[in-house]
KEKEDO-345920 format. One record per residue (C-alpha): residue in three letters; residue number from 1; z, x, y. Coordinates in steps of 0.02 Angstrom, whole numbers, m for minus. Layout:
<atoms>
ATOM  bator  tiba       w       u       v
ATOM    ALA   NUM       Z       X       Y
...
</atoms>
This chain:
<atoms>
ATOM  bator  tiba       w       u       v
ATOM    MET     1    5129    5685    5507
ATOM    TYR     2    5208    5857    5497
ATOM    ASN     3    5187    6036    5548
ATOM    PRO     4    5161    6147    5395
ATOM    GLU     5    5234    6295    5491
ATOM    THR     6    5396    6203    5523
ATOM    TYR     7    5410    6084    5376
ATOM    GLY     8    5376    6194    5225
ATOM    PHE     9    5441    6072    5095
ATOM    TYR    10    5313    5938    5130
ATOM    ASP    11    5239    5941    4959
ATOM    ALA    12    5411    5906    4881
ATOM    TYR    13    5431    5762    5002
ATOM    LEU    14    5258    5692    4958
ATOM    GLU    15    5289    5704    4771
ATOM    ARG    16    5454    5609    4796
ATOM    PHE    17    5378    5480    4905
ATOM    GLN    18    5237    5445    4781
ATOM    ALA    19    5356    5436    4639
ATOM    GLU    20    5461    5303    4727
ATOM    ALA    21    5317    5202    4797
ATOM    ARG    22    5313    5027    4717
ATOM    TRP    23    5149    4982    4790
ATOM    SER    24    4973    5038    4792
ATOM    MET    25    4928    5145    4946
ATOM    GLU    26    4826    5299    4990
ATOM    LEU    27    4931    5439    5071
ATOM    THR    28    4846    5555    5191
ATOM    ARG    29    4916    5715    5257
ATOM    ALA    30    4919    5730    5444
ATOM    ALA    31    4954    5915    5477
ATOM    VAL    32    4980    5952    5658
ATOM    ARG    33    5008    6126    5725
ATOM    VAL    34    4987    6108    5910
ATOM    PRO    35    5019    5959    6028
ATOM    THR    36    4832    5921    6046
ATOM    ASP    37    4822    5891    5859
ATOM    ILE    38    4939    5744    5878
ATOM    ASP    39    4815    5631    5963
ATOM    VAL    40    4678    5675    5842
ATOM    ALA    41    4788    5640    5694
ATOM    VAL    42    4848    5473    5758
ATOM    ALA    43    4673    5420    5808
ATOM    ASP    44    4607    5462    5633
ATOM    ILE    45    4744    5361    5544
ATOM    ALA    46    4728    5217    5663
ATOM    SER    47    4540    5211    5626
ATOM    ARG    48    4575    5161    5449
ATOM    PRO    49    4611    4982    5400
ATOM    GLY    50    4793    4945    5369
ATOM    GLY    51    4850    5119    5417
ATOM    GLY    52    5031    5176    5467
ATOM    LEU    53    5114    5333    5504
ATOM    ALA    54    5275    5414    5444
ATOM    VAL    55    5326    5547    5568
ATOM    LEU    56    5429    5675    5468
ATOM    SER    57    5584    5755    5539
ATOM    ASP    58    5533    5935    5584
ATOM    THR    59    5565    6030    5744
ATOM    PHE    60    5385    6021    5803
ATOM    ASN    61    5386    5832    5794
ATOM    LEU    62    5553    5818    5884
ATOM    ILE    63    5500    5933    6025
ATOM    ASN    64    5338    5836    6040
ATOM    GLU    65    5417    5661    6029
ATOM    ALA    66    5347    5604    6197
ATOM    THR    67    5170    5658    6145
ATOM    ILE    68    5188    5572    5977
ATOM    HIS    69    5254    5408    6063
ATOM    ALA    70    5105    5406    6181
ATOM    ALA    71    4977    5427    6044
ATOM    LEU    72    5062    5290    5937
ATOM    GLU    73    5065    5171    6086
ATOM    ARG    74    4885    5209    6137
ATOM    TYR    75    4814    5179    5964
ATOM    ARG    76    4938    5039    5922
ATOM    LEU    77    4983    5118    5752
ATOM    PRO    78    5132    5053    5651
ATOM    HIS    79    5249    5195    5617
ATOM    ILE    80    5420    5250    5552
ATOM    VAL    81    5514    5398    5628
ATOM    PRO    82    5683    5481    5583
ATOM    TRP    83    5755    5466    5762
ATOM    ARG    84    5846    5309    5828
ATOM    GLN    85    5811    5358    6011
ATOM    PHE    86    5627    5352    5981
ATOM    VAL    87    5644    5170    5932
ATOM    ALA    88    5758    5130    6076
ATOM    GLY    89    5617    5199    6190
ATOM    GLY    90    5487    5080    6117
ATOM    GLY    91    5448    5148    5941
ATOM    LEU    92    5436    5030    5794
ATOM    MET    93    5563    5082    5658
ATOM    SER    94    5668    5225    5617
ATOM    TYR    95    5766    5279    5463
ATOM    GLY    96    5864    5435    5475
ATOM    PRO    97    6036    5515    5492
ATOM    ASP    98    6162    5433    5613
ATOM    GLY    99    6171    5562    5750
ATOM    ASP   100    6338    5496    5816
ATOM    ASP   101    6414    5519    5643
ATOM    ILE   102    6348    5697    5630
ATOM    PHE   103    6424    5741    5802
ATOM    ARG   104    6592    5663    5749
ATOM    ARG   105    6597    5762    5591
ATOM    SER   106    6549    5922    5685
ATOM    ALA   107    6709    5904    5786
ATOM    ASP   108    6807    5930    5624
ATOM    TYR   109    6721    6094    5597
ATOM    VAL   110    6759    6153    5774
ATOM    ASP   111    6942    6101    5749
ATOM    ARG   112    6952    6196    5583
ATOM    ILE   113    6877    6352    5663
ATOM    LEU   114    6985    6346    5813
ATOM    LYS   115    7133    6333    5693
ATOM    GLY   116    7079    6496    5605
ATOM    ALA   117    6962    6442    5468
ATOM    ASN   118    6822    6567    5427
ATOM    PRO   119    6654    6483    5471
ATOM    ALA   120    6571    6570    5325
ATOM    GLU   121    6692    6486    5205
ATOM    LEU   122    6666    6310    5270
ATOM    PRO   123    6556    6205    5157
ATOM    ALA   124    6387    6148    5213
ATOM    GLN   125    6376    5966    5249
ATOM    ALA   126    6235    5848    5232
ATOM    PRO   127    6220    5684    5325
ATOM    THR   128    6321    5546    5244
ATOM    ARG   129    6271    5399    5350
ATOM    TYR   130    6092    5344    5381
ATOM    GLU   131    6034    5204    5496
ATOM    LEU   132    5882    5085    5497
ATOM    VAL   133    5836    5029    5672
ATOM    ILE   134    5695    4910    5706
ATOM    ASN   135    5618    4863    5873
ATOM    LEU   136    5557    4686    5870
ATOM    ASN   137    5471    4694    6038
ATOM    THR   138    5358    4833    5969
ATOM    ALA   139    5327    4742    5808
ATOM    LYS   140    5269    4589    5907
ATOM    ALA   141    5162    4703    6024
ATOM    LEU   142    5080    4770    5865
ATOM    GLY   143    5055    4600    5792
ATOM    LEU   144    5171    4634    5647
ATOM    GLY   145    5296    4515    5568
ATOM    VAL   146    5458    4589    5504
ATOM    PRO   147    5526    4509    5349
ATOM    PRO   148    5700    4433    5366
ATOM    SER   149    5759    4533    5216
ATOM    LEU   150    5720    4694    5314
ATOM    LEU   151    5802    4624    5470
ATOM    ALA   152    5957    4584    5366
ATOM    ILE   153    5982    4761    5303
ATOM    ALA   154    5945    4842    5473
ATOM    ASP   155    6088    4930    5560
ATOM    GLU   156    6016    4886    5728
ATOM    VAL   157    5881    4762    5783
ATOM    ILE   158    5819    4788    5964
ATOM    GLU   159    5748    4629    6041
</atoms>
């Protein structure tokens, strides 16, 4: 699920996802532009057997996190999101940048600027630490088993 107006590189993401997929699946675009589109998109995906949803990390989805969470809960749809806090609040699974690590590294930038560094000359930084968080309570509520191998590599398991 993504908003084409705030996530312009969706096609590149989809191509990469399909190239990496080691299983047979049908991928469906769930383009959402306004909050009311969220419920419609989730209901549509939930109506298909074996469906699940990857919520992409765009500003629209982050702003509408509560609406997305409510729809996923209402339709009992398995999902993965990029935000740890979503899973801590009852979501199923997240994989994304470690927000604490990003803030810690930001402090270094502030320190360098306060010491006279020119912000325009500082290198751009991408996240270096990603975390996988799984909520076993939500998995159980959805009737899903989580393989021990996945639990073993998770950074955090919420029980």
